[in-house]
C-alpha angles and dihedrals in degrees: 000000000000141000124257109209126131112231122175111229108235116271095350109088088229122124125210110202104168117068121186131183107244106162138037129178126180127198102194094184094053092035092233132141122199120193138175132208121200119209121218133184086249142321091278092058093051093048088050088059095248118160117261117257096214141013124207125189126209129189124192141158116267084237086075088068123085092230113010093193092058112053101208115184092225091053092052090050090049091050092050090046087058096046113115112241089232138287128302126224091274093053093255121137119257120233112272112270094221098039094112097032116130118240116235 
């Protein structure tokens, strides 16, 4: 599974379109899950062993997962899809970056 969403890498003019979950770390005591997506030019570049163009980290509470005791890949992607893209100047959450990404 991966996300298909073109995102231009800051100040490069290069666009990563294929975003794949590559790392997961769980802190059961704190109830926190940390994940990383790596962005590639496309699926073919990833399959060819090319280096990722970008890495994005996400952190969320285990409670965001359907079953925190069973780390299901689809649940992790769903939690990443729901993560706000940050906070605006007024302190409100920005729309999630991957909310409209296609699943592939």
